[in-house]
N, C-alpha and C positions, 0 to 999 in steps of 0.2 A: 262411697260408704261402705266396709265393707257388713256383710251380710253378719251379726248376730243371734248367735242361741241358747241360753242354758251351754252360756261360758267357750262356744265352740267360733270361730271364726272360718269366714269358707275362707279366707287366705291360707287353710291348715292342711285346706285339697288341695292347692294350690302350690304350695312349697312340698307336699309329695307327689304330684305327679314333676312339678322341674323335677324331685328327687330319678325316676327311673326315667329322664333325660339325663342326666350329669354320672347315673347308676350305666350310659349304654353308650354315650358319648365318651368316656375314659374307660372305656372298654375292665369293668367293675367284673373281677369273679364273684362263681352261680357254683356252688359245688367241684371246686378244685379249673374249670375253664369258664370262659367267656358267653353268655350262653351267643346264642352264633344270629337268631333272630330280637338278640336284646331281652329288653327292656321295660316296659308296657302295665300299663293301668288299668282295671277292673270297673267299672260299673254299670247301678245299673238302677233306672225306678226305684224304690221306695216314698211310699205316705204312712209309714207306720215307727219313726225311729225305739231301739238302732238301727241308721240307713249303716250301709258302708263302703272301701274301697277294700282294692287290694293290690298290691304292687305282687308286680306273679316276671320274674326270666324266662326269656319263647325260650328250654332249652333245644327243641328241633323246628325253631325259625318256622311250625307253624302257624301262627299269628295265633292260637290260645295259650288262653289259661286252661290250667290241669290239676286238675289234685292233688294231692297237697305237694306231691312232687319238684309244683314248680312257685308255689307260693314261698315270698319272701318277708312279708310284713304285710295288715291288715290293720289298718285305720278306722274308732266308731267313730262322727262325725256330731255327733254326742246324742242328747236327752232329743233336742227337739228339731234341730235339723233334718231337714223330707232333698230327695231330690225327683225332682218335680221334673226334666225331663228332661232327652240326650237327644241333638239332634243329629248321627249319624246310628240314631238307630236301639233296642234295648234287647240282648245285655249287649256296651257295645266297649270294643277294647281299640283303649290310647299306646300303640305302642313305636316306639323308638331307637331305630335299628342302630347298631354298631356301624363304621363307630362316628357320623355324621350324624348322628341321632333323629333323621329323618323321622316322620313322623308319617305313622300311619295309622289307620284308623275304621277296622276294622274289614282288614285285609286288602285292606285299598292309598297304597303309598302312592299316587297322582291323582293330582287335580278335581283332591277329594273337598278345599276351598281348608275350610271351620269344624271343629268339631266343639258341635258348644253343650255344657252340661251348667241348666236349670235347678237350682237347687234354693228353696223353700223354707220356713220357718212357721211349725204345725200351727195350726190357728189362729195362721195372720195370712195376712197378704204379700209380706213382704215376699220377694226372690231376690237375687240378681246369678247373673248369667256369671262363667266361669269358662271362657274361650280358650283353644286350643291352637295356633295357626297352624297348618302345610308348609306350607315355607322357610320361615322365615323362623318358628318354628320357637317364637313368643309367648307364652302364657299371663294372661295377662285374666280380669276384677271388674 
């Protein structure tokens, strides 16, 4: 069952990460050209909502989000949704490289396994993991 808190379903975060993957695989242009580093999502631990995820275009292929030039879109997760844990470190960048959509986690593009982001509902013990598999590219809750 997907975590629901104050109108935000954890599936929104999965869809947002999937959007970055699709944009990298399709070679979608940003600021007039396909970003050589691909598209990624920046996430950091957040105990006090509103928490955010940021979609970015890696214009210089350095595996980093450089604000504001590379920011494509930022979403707010909801008034009670927290980011409780990130298996790949804090902050973390999940990057999808064009044209294959291969996943990189914080500059590691092989043998990283999966990135797991644990979302919580503030004031409760409810948590849900979102997993991005580096090899298959599967994004699952």
